C-alpha positions as CSV (number, residue, x, y, z in Angstrom):
1,M,-29.0,23.1,37.8
2,F,-29.0,21.3,34.4
3,K,-26.6,22.2,31.6
4,R,-27.3,19.3,29.2
5,I,-30.5,17.3,29.0
6,L,-30.6,14.1,26.9
7,V,-34.0,13.1,25.5
8,A,-34.4,9.7,23.9
9,V,-36.9,10.0,21.0
10,D,-38.3,7.2,19.0
11,G,-41.3,8.8,17.3
12,S,-43.7,7.5,20.0
13,L,-46.2,9.6,21.8
14,S,-44.4,8.9,25.1
15,S,-41.1,10.1,23.7
16,F,-42.7,13.3,22.6
17,K,-44.2,13.8,26.1
18,A,-40.6,13.3,27.4
19,M,-39.4,16.0,25.0
20,D,-42.1,18.4,26.1
21,K,-41.0,17.9,29.8
22,A,-37.4,18.6,28.8
23,I,-38.4,21.8,27.1
24,E,-40.2,22.9,30.3
25,L,-37.0,22.2,32.2
26,Q,-34.9,24.0,29.6
27,K,-37.0,27.1,30.1
28,L,-36.2,27.0,33.8
29,T,-32.5,26.1,33.5
30,D,-31.3,27.3,30.1
31,A,-29.9,23.8,29.5
32,E,-29.0,22.5,26.1
33,I,-31.2,19.7,24.8
34,Y,-29.7,16.6,23.0
35,L,-32.3,14.6,21.1
36,L,-31.1,11.1,20.5
37,C,-32.8,8.4,18.4
38,V,-31.3,4.9,18.5
39,Y,-32.0,2.3,15.9
40,K,-31.1,-1.4,16.0
41,H,-27.9,-2.2,14.1
42,H,-28.1,-4.9,11.5
43,S,-24.9,-6.7,10.5
44,L,-24.2,-7.5,6.9
45,F,-24.9,-11.1,7.7
46,E,-28.4,-10.2,9.0
47,A,-29.0,-8.0,6.0
48,S,-28.1,-10.9,3.7
49,L,-30.6,-13.3,5.2
50,S,-33.5,-11.9,3.2
51,I,-34.8,-14.3,0.5
52,G,-34.7,-11.7,-2.2
53,R,-34.0,-8.1,-2.4
54,P,-35.2,-5.9,-5.3
55,E,-32.6,-4.1,-7.3
56,G,-31.5,-0.8,-5.6
57,M,-33.0,-1.7,-2.2
58,D,-30.9,-0.4,0.7
59,I,-29.6,-2.6,3.5
60,P,-31.5,-2.3,6.7
61,D,-29.0,-0.1,8.5
62,K,-29.3,2.6,5.9
63,V,-33.1,2.5,5.9
64,L,-33.3,2.6,9.7
65,S,-30.7,5.3,10.0
66,D,-32.6,7.5,7.5
67,Y,-35.8,6.8,9.4
68,A,-34.1,7.7,12.7
69,K,-32.8,11.0,11.2
70,G,-36.4,11.8,10.2
71,I,-37.6,11.2,13.7
72,V,-34.9,13.5,15.1
73,N,-35.6,16.2,12.5
74,H,-39.3,16.1,13.2
75,A,-38.7,16.3,17.0
76,K,-36.4,19.3,16.5
77,E,-39.0,21.1,14.5
78,K,-41.7,20.3,17.1
79,A,-39.4,21.5,19.9
80,K,-38.7,24.7,18.2
81,E,-42.4,25.3,17.7
82,K,-42.8,24.9,21.4
83,G,-40.1,27.5,22.1
84,A,-37.1,25.4,22.7
85,V,-33.6,26.7,21.9
86,K,-30.2,25.2,21.9
87,I,-31.3,21.8,20.5
88,R,-29.0,19.3,18.9
89,G,-30.0,16.0,17.3
90,F,-28.2,12.7,17.1
91,V,-28.7,9.3,15.6
92,K,-26.9,6.2,16.9
93,A,-27.1,2.5,16.2
94,G,-27.2,-0.2,18.9
95,R,-29.2,-1.4,21.8
96,P,-31.2,1.6,22.9
97,S,-30.7,1.5,26.7
98,T,-26.9,0.8,26.3
99,V,-26.5,3.6,23.7
100,I,-28.6,6.1,25.7
101,I,-26.5,5.5,28.9
102,K,-23.2,5.7,27.0
103,F,-24.2,8.8,25.1
104,A,-25.2,10.5,28.3
105,K,-21.9,9.7,29.9
106,D,-19.9,10.8,26.8
107,K,-21.8,14.1,26.5
108,E,-21.8,14.7,30.3
109,A,-25.6,14.9,30.4
110,D,-27.0,16.1,33.7
111,L,-30.3,14.5,33.1
112,I,-31.8,11.8,30.9
113,V,-35.5,12.2,30.0
114,V,-37.3,9.1,28.6
115,G,-40.9,8.1,27.9
116,S,-42.5,5.3,29.8
117,R,-44.1,2.6,27.7
118,G,-46.2,0.9,30.4
119,T,-45.6,-2.5,28.8
120,H,-45.6,-5.8,30.7
121,S,-42.9,-7.4,28.5
122,D,-40.7,-8.4,31.4
123,K,-41.1,-9.1,35.1
124,D,-38.8,-6.2,36.1
125,G,-40.6,-3.7,33.9
126,M,-44.1,-4.1,35.0
127,L,-44.7,-0.4,35.2
128,L,-42.0,0.9,32.9
129,G,-41.1,-0.1,29.4
130,S,-37.9,-2.2,29.1
131,V,-35.8,0.6,27.7
132,S,-36.9,3.2,30.3
133,H,-36.5,0.6,33.1
134,R,-32.9,-0.3,32.0
135,V,-31.9,3.4,31.6
136,A,-33.4,4.4,35.0
137,S,-31.6,1.5,36.8
138,K,-28.2,1.8,35.1
139,A,-27.6,5.5,34.3
140,K,-25.1,7.4,36.4
141,C,-27.0,10.7,36.2
142,P,-30.7,11.4,37.2
143,V,-33.4,9.9,34.9
144,L,-36.8,11.4,34.5
145,V,-39.4,9.0,33.2
146,V,-42.4,10.7,31.7
């Protein structure tokens, strides 16, 4: 049924619920799970806009990348505690919905699992968060919103 399940994780409770659902599916299908955390890329120009930066302070991309790696590593540990096997973690920069969809295509994911935010931030996403809404409407493979 499923060979590769992509789970978007951002450290939120809803993303960990999505991961839990993917683990349940893995136990039924023996699929590999790809955990993906996407952070917003900051250009050097954006990074230079700060009024002052203390000596030795990293540019935003480095800080955000490290934070995203921490989220993925934490998710992997939690997944292993719950009995998951065949788990790989990835960190990418960019617009989350765009990166998730492209990553799923590149890795030939059979399923994308994302958490629902329930925000009212845009008229199209009244029940889903904006990222889950965009992924569900634009992905070429099935999307499970948890």
